[in-house]
All heavy atoms as a GROMACS GRO file, in nm:
protein
  604
    1MET      N    1   9.907   8.922  10.639
    1MET     CA    2   9.869   8.856  10.515
    1MET      C    3   9.717   8.841  10.515
    1MET      O    4   9.655   8.827  10.621
    1MET     CB    5   9.934   8.720  10.508
    1MET     CG    6   9.898   8.642  10.386
    1MET     SD    7   9.987   8.484  10.386
    1MET     CE    8   9.881   8.399  10.274
    2PHE      N    9   9.656   8.844  10.397
    2PHE     CA   10   9.514   8.818  10.387
    2PHE      C   11   9.483   8.756  10.252
    2PHE      O   12   9.561   8.762  10.159
    2PHE     CB   13   9.431   8.945  10.407
    2PHE     CG   14   9.459   9.054  10.307
    2PHE    CD1   15   9.383   9.065  10.191
    2PHE    CD2   16   9.559   9.148  10.329
    2PHE    CE1   17   9.408   9.166  10.100
    2PHE    CE2   18   9.583   9.248  10.240
    2PHE     CZ   19   9.508   9.258  10.124
    3THR      N   20   9.366   8.688  10.247
    3THR     CA   21   9.319   8.632  10.121
    3THR      C   22   9.181   8.690  10.092
    3THR      O   23   9.110   8.730  10.182
    3THR     CB   24   9.309   8.478  10.128
    3THR    OG1   25   9.210   8.442  10.224
    3THR    CG2   26   9.442   8.415  10.163
    4ILE      N   27   9.145   8.695   9.963
    4ILE     CA   28   9.014   8.740   9.919
    4ILE      C   29   8.958   8.635   9.825
    4ILE      O   30   9.027   8.593   9.730
    4ILE     CB   31   9.021   8.876   9.847
    4ILE    CG1   32   9.081   8.982   9.937
    4ILE    CG2   33   8.882   8.918   9.797
    4ILE    CD1   34   9.110   9.114   9.867
    5GLU      N   35   8.834   8.592   9.851
    5GLU     CA   36   8.766   8.496   9.764
    5GLU      C   37   8.628   8.551   9.732
    5GLU      O   38   8.559   8.598   9.822
    5GLU     CB   39   8.754   8.361   9.833
    5GLU     CG   40   8.886   8.299   9.870
    5GLU     CD   41   8.868   8.173   9.952
    5GLU    OE1   42   8.792   8.085   9.909
    5GLU    OE2   43   8.930   8.164  10.060
    6HIS      N   44   8.588   8.542   9.608
    6HIS     CA   45   8.454   8.582   9.566
    6HIS      C   46   8.371   8.457   9.546
    6HIS      O   47   8.401   8.376   9.460
    6HIS     CB   48   8.460   8.666   9.438
    6HIS     CG   49   8.534   8.794   9.456
    6HIS    ND1   50   8.488   8.897   9.532
    6HIS    CD2   51   8.653   8.832   9.405
    6HIS    CE1   52   8.575   8.997   9.529
    6HIS    NE2   53   8.677   8.961   9.452
    7GLU      N   54   8.269   8.441   9.632
    7GLU     CA   55   8.180   8.327   9.621
    7GLU      C   56   8.050   8.372   9.558
    7GLU      O   57   8.031   8.491   9.529
    7GLU     CB   58   8.156   8.268   9.761
    7GLU     CG   59   8.285   8.214   9.821
    7GLU     CD   60   8.265   8.146   9.954
    7GLU    OE1   61   8.152   8.142  10.004
    7GLU    OE2   62   8.365   8.096  10.009
    8PHE      N   63   7.956   8.280   9.540
    8PHE     CA   64   7.830   8.309   9.473
    8PHE      C   65   7.755   8.423   9.539
    8PHE      O   66   7.709   8.514   9.472
    8PHE     CB   67   7.743   8.183   9.469
    8PHE     CG   68   7.606   8.208   9.416
    8PHE    CD1   69   7.585   8.233   9.281
    8PHE    CD2   70   7.496   8.209   9.501
    8PHE    CE1   71   7.459   8.258   9.231
    8PHE    CE2   72   7.368   8.234   9.452
    8PHE     CZ   73   7.350   8.257   9.317
    9ASP      N   74   7.741   8.422   9.672
    9ASP     CA   75   7.659   8.521   9.740
    9ASP      C   76   7.735   8.609   9.837
    9ASP      O   77   7.676   8.686   9.912
    9ASP     CB   78   7.544   8.452   9.815
    9ASP     CG   79   7.593   8.359   9.925
    9ASP    OD1   80   7.713   8.322   9.922
    9ASP    OD2   81   7.514   8.324  10.012
   10ALA      N   82   7.869   8.603   9.837
   10ALA     CA   83   7.947   8.680   9.933
   10ALA      C   84   8.091   8.694   9.889
   10ALA      O   85   8.140   8.616   9.808
   10ALA     CB   86   7.942   8.612  10.069
   11THR      N   87   8.155   8.794   9.947
   11THR     CA   88   8.302   8.807   9.934
   11THR      C   89   8.359   8.770  10.069
   11THR      O   90   8.315   8.819  10.173
   11THR     CB   91   8.340   8.952   9.898
   11THR    OG1   92   8.285   8.984   9.770
   11THR    CG2   93   8.490   8.971   9.896
   12VAL      N   94   8.459   8.683  10.070
   12VAL     CA   95   8.519   8.634  10.192
   12VAL      C   96   8.664   8.679  10.201
   12VAL      O   97   8.745   8.651  10.111
   12VAL     CB   98   8.511   8.480  10.201
   12VAL    CG1   99   8.576   8.430  10.329
   12VAL    CG2  100   8.368   8.432  10.188
   13ILE      N  101   8.697   8.752  10.309
   13ILE     CA  102   8.833   8.798  10.334
   13ILE      C  103   8.882   8.727  10.462
   13ILE      O  104   8.814   8.729  10.563
   13ILE     CB  105   8.838   8.949  10.354
   13ILE    CG1  106   8.784   9.020  10.231
   13ILE    CG2  107   8.980   8.996  10.390
   13ILE    CD1  108   8.758   9.169  10.251
   14THR      N  109   8.997   8.665  10.455
   14THR     CA  110   9.057   8.602  10.571
   14THR      C  111   9.184   8.676  10.608
   14THR      O  112   9.273   8.692  10.525
   14THR     CB  113   9.088   8.453  10.545
   14THR    OG1  114   8.968   8.386  10.504
   14THR    CG2  115   9.146   8.385  10.668
   15LEU      N  116   9.187   8.724  10.733
   15LEU     CA  117   9.304   8.797  10.786
   15LEU      C  118   9.389   8.699  10.865
   15LEU      O  119   9.341   8.638  10.961
   15LEU     CB  120   9.258   8.911  10.876
   15LEU     CG  121   9.154   9.006  10.815
   15LEU    CD1  122   9.106   9.105  10.921
   15LEU    CD2  123   9.212   9.078  10.696
   16ILE      N  124   9.514   8.684  10.826
   16ILE     CA  125   9.605   8.586  10.885
   16ILE      C  126   9.711   8.664  10.964
   16ILE      O  127   9.783   8.747  10.909
   16ILE     CB  128   9.671   8.498  10.778
   16ILE    CG1  129   9.559   8.427  10.700
   16ILE    CG2  130   9.768   8.400  10.839
   16ILE    CD1  131   9.605   8.370  10.568
   17ASP      N  132   9.715   8.638  11.096
   17ASP     CA  133   9.809   8.708  11.184
   17ASP      C  134   9.946   8.644  11.170
   17ASP      O  135   9.966   8.528  11.204
   17ASP     CB  136   9.759   8.700  11.330
   17ASP     CG  137   9.831   8.797  11.421
   17ASP    OD1  138   9.904   8.885  11.370
   17ASP    OD2  139   9.813   8.787  11.543
   18GLU      N  140  10.042   8.719  11.117
   18GLU     CA  141  10.178   8.669  11.099
   18GLU      C  142  10.273   8.743  11.193
   18GLU      O  143  10.249   8.858  11.224
   18GLU     CB  144  10.227   8.691  10.957
   18GLU     CG  145  10.148   8.614  10.853
   18GLU     CD  146  10.206   8.635  10.715
   18GLU    OE1  147  10.210   8.751  10.670
   18GLU    OE2  148  10.250   8.537  10.655
   19GLY      N  149  10.375   8.680  11.234
   19GLY     CA  150  10.473   8.746  11.321
   19GLY      C  151  10.519   8.652  11.430
   19GLY      O  152  10.474   8.537  11.440
   20SER      N  153  10.605   8.700  11.517
   20SER     CA  154  10.663   8.614  11.618
   20SER      C  155  10.605   8.637  11.757
   20SER      O  156  10.635   8.560  11.847
   20SER     CB  157  10.815   8.638  11.622
   20SER     OG  158  10.840   8.775  11.651
   21VAL      N  159  10.524   8.739  11.777
   21VAL     CA  160  10.475   8.771  11.911
   21VAL      C  161  10.324   8.756  11.918
   21VAL      O  162  10.251   8.814  11.840
   21VAL     CB  163  10.513   8.915  11.949
   21VAL    CG1  164  10.465   8.949  12.088
   21VAL    CG2  165  10.663   8.935  11.937
   22ALA      N  166  10.276   8.674  12.015
   22ALA     CA  167  10.134   8.664  12.049
   22ALA      C  168  10.040   8.662  11.930
   22ALA      O  169   9.960   8.751  11.911
   22ALA     CB  170  10.095   8.773  12.146
   23LEU      N  171  10.052   8.559  11.846
   23LEU     CA  172   9.967   8.550  11.728
   23LEU      C  173   9.824   8.522  11.768
   23LEU      O  174   9.796   8.447  11.862
   23LEU     CB  175  10.018   8.438  11.635
   23LEU     CG  176  10.156   8.460  11.576
   23LEU    CD1  177  10.195   8.342  11.490
   23LEU    CD2  178  10.166   8.589  11.499
   24GLN      N  179   9.730   8.579  11.693
   24GLN     CA  180   9.587   8.557  11.716
   24GLN      C  181   9.535   8.461  11.609
   24GLN      O  182   9.598   8.443  11.505
   24GLN     CB  183   9.510   8.690  11.707
   24GLN     CG  184   9.552   8.793  11.811
   24GLN     CD  185   9.518   8.748  11.952
   24GLN    OE1  186   9.410   8.698  11.976
   24GLN    NE2  187   9.612   8.766  12.042
   25GLU      N  188   9.420   8.401  11.634
   25GLU     CA  189   9.357   8.312  11.536
   25GLU      C  190   9.317   8.394  11.412
   25GLU      O  191   9.295   8.516  11.421
   25GLU     CB  192   9.232   8.248  11.596
   25GLU     CG  193   9.259   8.159  11.716
   25GLU     CD  194   9.336   8.033  11.679
   25GLU    OE1  195   9.318   7.980  11.566
   25GLU    OE2  196   9.415   7.987  11.761
   26ASP      N  197   9.308   8.328  11.297
   26ASP     CA  198   9.263   8.396  11.175
   26ASP      C  199   9.125   8.455  11.195
   26ASP      O  200   9.043   8.402  11.270
   26ASP     CB  201   9.258   8.298  11.059
   26ASP     CG  202   9.393   8.243  11.020
   26ASP    OD1  203   9.496   8.290  11.072
   26ASP    OD2  204   9.395   8.150  10.936
   27VAL      N  205   9.099   8.567  11.127
   27VAL     CA  206   8.967   8.630  11.128
   27VAL      C  207   8.911   8.622  10.987
   27VAL      O  208   8.979   8.658  10.891
   27VAL     CB  209   8.977   8.778  11.170
   27VAL    CG1  210   8.840   8.847  11.158
   27VAL    CG2  211   9.028   8.789  11.313
   28THR      N  212   8.787   8.571  10.976
   28THR     CA  213   8.722   8.564  10.846
   28THR      C  214   8.611   8.668  10.840
   28THR      O  215   8.524   8.671  10.928
   28THR     CB  216   8.663   8.424  10.823
   28THR    OG1  217   8.766   8.328  10.832
   28THR    CG2  218   8.596   8.415  10.686
   29VAL      N  219   8.618   8.756  10.740
   29VAL     CA  220   8.519   8.861  10.716
   29VAL      C  221   8.439   8.821  10.593
   29VAL      O  222   8.497   8.803  10.485
   29VAL     CB  223   8.588   8.997  10.694
   29VAL    CG1  224   8.485   9.106  10.672
   29VAL    CG2  225   8.680   9.032  10.809
   30THR      N  226   8.307   8.804  10.611
   30THR     CA  227   8.222   8.764  10.499
   30THR      C  228   8.122   8.875  10.472
   30THR      O  229   8.044   8.911  10.560
   30THR     CB  230   8.149   8.633  10.531
   30THR    OG1  231   8.244   8.533  10.567
   30THR    CG2  232   8.073   8.582  10.409
   31ALA      N  233   8.127   8.930  10.353
   31ALA     CA  234   8.040   9.041  10.314
   31ALA      C  235   7.926   8.990  10.227
   31ALA      O  236   7.951   8.940  10.116
   31ALA     CB  237   8.119   9.148  10.242
   32PHE      N  238   7.803   9.002  10.277
   32PHE     CA  239   7.683   8.967  10.202
   32PHE      C  240   7.619   9.096  10.154
   32PHE      O  241   7.668   9.205  10.182
   32PHE     CB  242   7.585   8.890  10.291
   32PHE     CG  243   7.638   8.758  10.340
   32PHE    CD1  244   7.697   8.748  10.467
   32PHE    CD2  245   7.630   8.644  10.263
   32PHE    CE1  246   7.747   8.627  10.513
   32PHE    CE2  247   7.677   8.522  10.308
   32PHE     CZ  248   7.737   8.514  10.434
   33ASP      N  249   7.506   9.087  10.087
   33ASP     CA  250   7.434   9.204  10.038
   33ASP      C  251   7.381   9.290  10.153
   33ASP      O  252   7.376   9.412  10.144
   33ASP     CB  253   7.316   9.166   9.949
   33ASP     CG  254   7.360   9.122   9.811
   33ASP    OD1  255   7.473   9.157   9.771
   33ASP    OD2  256   7.282   9.053   9.744
   34ASP      N  257   7.337   9.225  10.262
   34ASP     CA  258   7.268   9.297  10.369
   34ASP      C  259   7.341   9.302  10.503
   34ASP      O  260   7.296   9.366  10.597
   34ASP     CB  261   7.129   9.236  10.392
   34ASP     CG  262   7.136   9.090  10.432
   34ASP    OD1  263   7.242   9.026  10.413
   34ASP    OD2  264   7.034   9.038  10.483
   35CYS      N  265   7.456   9.234  10.514
   35CYS     CA  266   7.530   9.235  10.640
   35CYS      C  267   7.673   9.187  10.616
   35CYS      O  268   7.706   9.138  10.509
   35CYS     CB  269   7.463   9.146  10.745
   35CYS     SG  270   7.467   8.970  10.707
   36VAL      N  271   7.755   9.202  10.720
   36VAL     CA  272   7.894   9.154  10.718
   36VAL      C  273   7.913   9.074  10.846
   36VAL      O  274   7.874   9.118  10.955
   36VAL     CB  275   7.994   9.272  10.712
   36VAL    CG1  276   8.137   9.222  10.730
   36VAL    CG2  277   7.979   9.346  10.580
   37THR      N  278   7.973   8.956  10.834
   37THR     CA  279   8.002   8.878  10.953
   37THR      C  280   8.152   8.870  10.976
   37THR      O  281   8.230   8.868  10.880
   37THR     CB  282   7.945   8.733  10.945
   37THR    OG1  283   8.006   8.664  10.836
   37THR    CG2  284   7.794   8.735  10.930
   38LEU      N  285   8.192   8.867  11.103
   38LEU     CA  286   8.331   8.848  11.143
   38LEU      C  287   8.334   8.719  11.223
   38LEU      O  288   8.254   8.699  11.316
   38LEU     CB  289   8.378   8.964  11.233
   38LEU     CG  290   8.360   9.104  11.179
   38LEU    CD1  291   8.392   9.206  11.286
   38LEU    CD2  292   8.447   9.125  11.058
   39GLU      N  293   8.423   8.629  11.188
   39GLU     CA  294   8.431   8.500  11.259
   39GLU      C  295   8.575   8.470  11.300
   39GLU      O  296   8.668   8.492  11.222
   39GLU     CB  297   8.380   8.388  11.167
   39GLU     CG  298   8.383   8.252  11.232
   39GLU     CD  299   8.320   8.144  11.145
   39GLU    OE1  300   8.252   8.176  11.046
   39GLU    OE2  301   8.340   8.026  11.176
   40GLN      N  302   8.591   8.424  11.424
   40GLN     CA  303   8.722   8.386  11.476
   40GLN      C  304   8.702   8.268  11.569
   40GLN      O  305   8.609   8.267  11.650
   40GLN     CB  306   8.789   8.503  11.547
   40GLN     CG  307   8.932   8.474  11.592
   40GLN     CD  308   8.995   8.597  11.657
   40GLN    OE1  309   8.935   8.664  11.737
   40GLN    NE2  310   9.119   8.622  11.617
   41VAL      N  311   8.787   8.168  11.559
   41VAL     CA  312   8.779   8.053  11.647
   41VAL      C  313   8.844   8.090  11.781
   41VAL      O  314   8.953   8.145  11.786
   41VAL     CB  315   8.853   7.932  11.585
   41VAL    CG1  316   8.856   7.816  11.681
   41VAL    CG2  317   8.783   7.890  11.454
   42HIS      N  318   8.769   8.061  11.890
   42HIS     CA  319   8.822   8.088  12.025
   42HIS      C  320   8.937   7.990  12.050
   42HIS      O  321   8.923   7.870  12.032
   42HIS     CB  322   8.710   8.069  12.129
   42HIS     CG  323   8.748   8.117  12.264
   42HIS    ND1  324   8.834   8.049  12.346
   42HIS    CD2  325   8.714   8.230  12.329
   42HIS    CE1  326   8.850   8.115  12.459
   42HIS    NE2  327   8.778   8.227  12.450
   43PRO      N  328   9.055   8.041  12.090
   43PRO     CA  329   9.172   7.956  12.104
   43PRO      C  330   9.161   7.847  12.212
   43PRO      O  331   9.224   7.744  12.201
   43PRO     CB  332   9.285   8.054  12.136
   43PRO     CG  333   9.219   8.175  12.187
   43PRO     CD  334   9.083   8.180  12.123
   44LEU      N  335   9.079   7.868  12.314
   44LEU     CA  336   9.067   7.769  12.422
   44LEU      C  337   8.957   7.667  12.395
   44LEU      O  338   8.978   7.547  12.419
   44LEU     CB  339   9.043   7.841  12.556
   44LEU     CG  340   9.153   7.935  12.600
   44LEU    CD1  341   9.116   8.004  12.731
   44LEU    CD2  342   9.286   7.862  12.614
   45THR      N  343   8.843   7.711  12.347
   45THR     CA  344   8.729   7.621  12.327
   45THR      C  345   8.722   7.566  12.186
   45THR      O  346   8.648   7.471  12.161
   45THR     CB  347   8.597   7.693  12.357
   45THR    OG1  348   8.577   7.796  12.261
   45THR    CG2  349   8.596   7.748  12.499
   46GLN      N  350   8.794   7.628  12.093
   46GLN     CA  351   8.790   7.592  11.951
   46GLN      C  352   8.650   7.611  11.889
   46GLN      O  353   8.621   7.557  11.785
   46GLN     CB  354   8.840   7.448  11.928
   46GLN     CG  355   8.985   7.430  11.964
   46GLN     CD  356   9.077   7.524  11.887
   46GLN    OE1  357   9.070   7.528  11.765
   46GLN    NE2  358   9.162   7.597  11.957
   47GLU      N  359   8.565   7.688  11.956
   47GLU     CA  360   8.431   7.720  11.906
   47GLU      C  361   8.439   7.850  11.825
   47GLU      O  362   8.508   7.944  11.866
   47GLU     CB  363   8.333   7.740  12.020
   47GLU     CG  364   8.303   7.612  12.098
   47GLU     CD  365   8.224   7.513  12.017
   47GLU    OE1  366   8.134   7.553  11.940
   47GLU    OE2  367   8.252   7.392  12.028
   48PRO      N  368   8.369   7.858  11.713
   48PRO     CA  369   8.370   7.982  11.636
   48PRO      C  370   8.290   8.091  11.707
   48PRO      O  371   8.182   8.063  11.762
   48PRO     CB  372   8.307   7.944  11.503
   48PRO     CG  373   8.227   7.823  11.532
   48PRO     CD  374   8.292   7.754  11.647
   49MET      N  375   8.342   8.211  11.707
   49MET     CA  376   8.270   8.329  11.758
   49MET      C  377   8.234   8.412  11.637
   49MET      O  378   8.318   8.442  11.555
   49MET     CB  379   8.359   8.408  11.854
   49MET     CG  380   8.404   8.328  11.975
   49MET     SD  381   8.513   8.422  12.087
   49MET     CE  382   8.653   8.451  11.982
   50ILE      N  383   8.106   8.450  11.625
   50ILE     CA  384   8.059   8.522  11.508
   50ILE      C  385   7.991   8.653  11.551
   50ILE      O  386   7.909   8.653  11.642
   50ILE     CB  387   7.959   8.437  11.426
   50ILE    CG1  388   8.027   8.308  11.379
   50ILE    CG2  389   7.906   8.517  11.307
   50ILE    CD1  390   7.936   8.210  11.313
   51ILE      N  391   8.029   8.758  11.485
   51ILE     CA  392   7.968   8.891  11.505
   51ILE      C  393   7.906   8.931  11.372
   51ILE      O  394   7.970   8.919  11.267
   51ILE     CB  395   8.072   8.995  11.548
   51ILE    CG1  396   8.131   8.958  11.683
   51ILE    CG2  397   8.012   9.136  11.551
   51ILE    CD1  398   8.246   9.045  11.725
   52THR      N  399   7.780   8.977  11.374
   52THR     CA  400   7.713   9.023  11.254
   52THR      C  401   7.693   9.174  11.262
   52THR      O  402   7.639   9.223  11.360
   52THR     CB  403   7.577   8.952  11.237
   52THR    OG1  404   7.599   8.811  11.233
   52THR    CG2  405   7.508   8.996  11.109
   53LEU      N  406   7.738   9.243  11.158
   53LEU     CA  407   7.719   9.389  11.149
   53LEU      C  408   7.622   9.422  11.036
   53LEU      O  409   7.631   9.362  10.928
   53LEU     CB  410   7.854   9.457  11.117
   53LEU     CG  411   7.970   9.433  11.214
   53LEU    CD1  412   8.098   9.492  11.159
   53LEU    CD2  413   7.938   9.488  11.349
   54SER      N  414   7.533   9.515  11.061
   54SER     CA  415   7.447   9.565  10.953
   54SER      C  416   7.532   9.651  10.860
   54SER      O  417   7.644   9.692  10.896
   54SER     CB  418   7.331   9.649  11.010
   54SER     OG  419   7.383   9.772  11.063
   55MET      N  420   7.482   9.680  10.742
   55MET     CA  421   7.557   9.765  10.650
   55MET      C  422   7.578   9.905  10.709
   55MET      O  423   7.681   9.966  10.686
   55MET     CB  424   7.488   9.769  10.514
   55MET     CG  425   7.485   9.633  10.443
   55MET     SD  426   7.640   9.541  10.444
   55MET     CE  427   7.734   9.636  10.326
   56ALA      N  428   7.481   9.955  10.785
   56ALA     CA  429   7.497  10.086  10.851
   56ALA      C  430   7.613  10.080  10.951
   56ALA      O  431   7.692  10.175  10.961
   56ALA     CB  432   7.368  10.128  10.920
   57GLN      N  433   7.624   9.971  11.027
   57GLN     CA  434   7.734   9.959  11.120
   57GLN      C  435   7.868   9.950  11.049
   57GLN      O  436   7.968  10.005  11.094
   57GLN     CB  437   7.715   9.833  11.208
   57GLN     CG  438   7.603   9.848  11.309
   57GLN     CD  439   7.575   9.719  11.381
   57GLN    OE1  440   7.564   9.613  11.320
   57GLN    NE2  441   7.564   9.727  11.514
   58VAL      N  442   7.872   9.884  10.933
   58VAL     CA  443   7.995   9.876  10.854
   58VAL      C  444   8.037  10.017  10.807
   58VAL      O  445   8.153  10.053  10.813
   58VAL     CB  446   7.978   9.780  10.736
   58VAL    CG1  447   8.097   9.787  10.640
   58VAL    CG2  448   7.957   9.638  10.784
   59GLN      N  449   7.938  10.094  10.761
   59GLN     CA  450   7.967  10.232  10.716
   59GLN      C  451   8.020  10.314  10.833
   59GLN      O  452   8.116  10.391  10.817
   59GLN     CB  453   7.842  10.296  10.658
   59GLN     CG  454   7.803  10.237  10.525
   59GLN     CD  455   7.670  10.291  10.476
   59GLN    OE1  456   7.589  10.344  10.552
   59GLN    NE2  457   7.646  10.278  10.346
   60ASP      N  458   7.958  10.301  10.952
   60ASP     CA  459   8.006  10.373  11.070
   60ASP      C  460   8.148  10.332  11.105
   60ASP      O  461   8.233  10.416  11.138
   60ASP     CB  462   7.913  10.348  11.190
   60ASP     CG  463   7.779  10.418  11.177
   60ASP    OD1  464   7.764  10.503  11.088
   60ASP    OD2  465   7.690  10.388  11.258
   61LEU      N  466   8.176  10.202  11.100
   61LEU     CA  467   8.311  10.153  11.132
   61LEU      C  468   8.412  10.210  11.034
   61LEU      O  469   8.520  10.256  11.074
   61LEU     CB  470   8.312  10.000  11.130
   61LEU     CG  471   8.449   9.935  11.151
   61LEU    CD1  472   8.508   9.974  11.284
   61LEU    CD2  473   8.436   9.783  11.136
   62ALA      N  474   8.381  10.207  10.906
   62ALA     CA  475   8.474  10.261  10.806
   62ALA      C  476   8.502  10.409  10.830
   62ALA      O  477   8.615  10.454  10.822
   62ALA     CB  478   8.416  10.240  10.666
   63ALA      N  479   8.399  10.485  10.864
   63ALA     CA  480   8.417  10.628  10.893
   63ALA      C  481   8.498  10.647  11.020
   63ALA      O  482   8.585  10.734  11.027
   63ALA     CB  483   8.282  10.698  10.905
   64ALA      N  484   8.472  10.564  11.119
   64ALA     CA  485   8.539  10.579  11.250
   64ALA      C  486   8.690  10.554  11.241
   64ALA      O  487   8.766  10.610  11.321
   64ALA     CB  488   8.479  10.482  11.351
   65LEU      N  489   8.733  10.475  11.147
   65LEU     CA  490   8.876  10.445  11.135
   65LEU      C  491   8.960  10.568  11.105
   65LEU      O  492   9.079  10.571  11.128
   65LEU     CB  493   8.898  10.338  11.027
   65LEU     CG  494   8.843  10.200  11.061
   65LEU    CD1  495   8.861  10.106  10.943
   65LEU    CD2  496   8.910  10.143  11.185
   66ASN      N  497   8.895  10.674  11.050
   66ASN     CA  498   8.970  10.794  11.010
   66ASN      C  499   8.931  10.917  11.091
   66ASN      O  500   8.962  11.030  11.048
   66ASN     CB  501   8.948  10.821  10.861
   66ASN     CG  502   9.008  10.711  10.776
   66ASN    OD1  503   9.118  10.668  10.799
   66ASN    ND2  504   8.933  10.665  10.680
   67LEU      N  505   8.862  10.901  11.203
   67LEU     CA  506   8.817  11.016  11.283
   67LEU      C  507   8.887  11.019  11.419
   67LEU      O  508   8.924  10.914  11.472
   67LEU     CB  509   8.665  11.010  11.305
   67LEU     CG  510   8.579  11.030  11.179
   67LEU    CD1  511   8.435  10.997  11.210
   67LEU    CD2  512   8.593  11.172  11.129
   68PRO      N  513   8.902  11.136  11.478
   68PRO     CA  514   8.958  11.144  11.612
   68PRO      C  515   8.854  11.100  11.716
   68PRO      O  516   8.736  11.080  11.685
   68PRO     CB  517   8.989  11.294  11.629
   68PRO     CG  518   8.896  11.363  11.536
   68PRO     CD  519   8.875  11.269  11.421
   69GLU      N  520   8.898  11.089  11.840
   69GLU     CA  521   8.811  11.049  11.951
   69GLU      C  522   8.689  11.139  11.957
   69GLU      O  523   8.697  11.260  11.938
   69GLU     CB  524   8.891  11.059  12.081
   69GLU     CG  525   8.815  11.014  12.203
   69GLU     CD  526   8.900  11.018  12.328
   69GLU    OE1  527   9.025  11.012  12.316
   69GLU    OE2  528   8.844  11.026  12.436
   70GLY      N  529   8.572  11.081  11.985
   70GLY     CA  530   8.449  11.158  11.996
   70GLY      C  531   8.328  11.076  11.967
   70GLY      O  532   8.337  10.956  11.948
   71SER      N  533   8.211  11.140  11.963
   71SER     CA  534   8.085  11.074  11.934
   71SER      C  535   8.031  11.134  11.804
   71SER      O  536   8.027  11.255  11.790
   71SER     CB  537   7.986  11.099  12.049
   71SER     OG  538   7.861  11.039  12.020
   72TYR      N  539   7.988  11.048  11.712
   72TYR     CA  540   7.949  11.092  11.579
   72TYR      C  541   7.820  11.024  11.535
   72TYR      O  542   7.788  10.916  11.580
   72TYR     CB  543   8.057  11.060  11.477
   72TYR     CG  544   8.191  11.124  11.507
   72TYR    CD1  545   8.286  11.058  11.586
   72TYR    CD2  546   8.223  11.250  11.456
   72TYR    CE1  547   8.407  11.117  11.613
   72TYR    CE2  548   8.347  11.306  11.483
   72TYR     CZ  549   8.437  11.241  11.563
   72TYR     OH  550   8.558  11.296  11.587
   73ARG      N  551   7.750  11.087  11.440
   73ARG     CA  552   7.637  11.023  11.372
   73ARG      C  553   7.649  11.061  11.225
   73ARG      O  554   7.656  11.177  11.190
   73ARG     CB  555   7.504  11.075  11.427
   73ARG     CG  556   7.383  11.017  11.347
   73ARG     CD  557   7.250  11.062  11.403
   73ARG     NE  558   7.228  10.992  11.527
   73ARG     CZ  559   7.197  11.051  11.642
   73ARG    NH1  560   7.185  11.183  11.647
   73ARG    NH2  561   7.179  10.982  11.752
   74LEU      N  562   7.650  10.959  11.139
   74LEU     CA  563   7.658  10.984  10.996
   74LEU      C  564   7.518  11.021  10.946
   74LEU      O  565   7.420  10.952  10.976
   74LEU     CB  566   7.710  10.862  10.922
   74LEU     CG  567   7.853  10.821  10.948
   74LEU    CD1  568   7.889  10.696  10.868
   74LEU    CD2  569   7.948  10.935  10.916
   75GLU      N  570   7.508  11.127  10.871
   75GLU     CA  571   7.381  11.167  10.811
   75GLU      C  572   7.370  11.110  10.672
   75GLU      O  573   7.471  11.102  10.598
   75GLU     CB  574   7.374  11.322  10.804
   75GLU     CG  575   7.376  11.389  10.940
   75GLU     CD  576   7.254  11.356  11.025
   75GLU    OE1  577   7.145  11.333  10.968
   75GLU    OE2  578   7.267  11.351  11.148
   76PRO      N  579   7.250  11.067  10.631
   76PRO     CA  580   7.233  11.016  10.495
   76PRO      C  581   7.272  11.122  10.391
   76PRO      O  582   7.251  11.242  10.415
   76PRO     CB  583   7.084  10.985  10.484
   76PRO     CG  584   7.033  10.982  10.626
   76PRO     CD  585   7.126  11.068  10.706
   77ALA      N  586   7.327  11.078  10.282
   77ALA     CA  587   7.367  11.170  10.176
   77ALA      C  588   7.245  11.236  10.114
   77ALA      O  589   7.141  11.171  10.095
   77ALA     CB  590   7.447  11.095  10.069
   78ALA      N  591   7.254  11.363  10.085
   78ALA     CA  592   7.144  11.435  10.021
   78ALA      C  593   7.127  11.385   9.878
   78ALA      O  594   7.225  11.362   9.809
   78ALA     CB  595   7.169  11.585  10.023
   79LYS      N  596   7.001  11.374   9.835
   79LYS     CA  597   6.976  11.324   9.698
   79LYS      C  598   6.957  11.436   9.604
   79LYS      O  599   6.923  11.544   9.628
   79LYS     CB  600   6.853  11.236   9.698
   79LYS     CG  601   6.877  11.107   9.775
   79LYS     CD  602   6.755  11.017   9.768
   79LYS     CE  603   6.784  10.889   9.844
   79LYS     NZ  604   6.674  10.799   9.839
   0.00000   0.00000   0.00000
């Protein structure tokens, strides 16, 4: 399950782990104009862990989801 909220300066997606086996804490993905953050509360310390990705890293991640094992570099689109 997931939710999507559009705020003033960002789009917020929350991924909710459902099921009966080894559930993980919710993950919040916040997309800003210049970066994307991933946040998850650590189950033992209850402290939030935040990872910030540049837009280039987000593009690489999106491409990587559909590629086989290997090393890649995305080239800028020709104008």
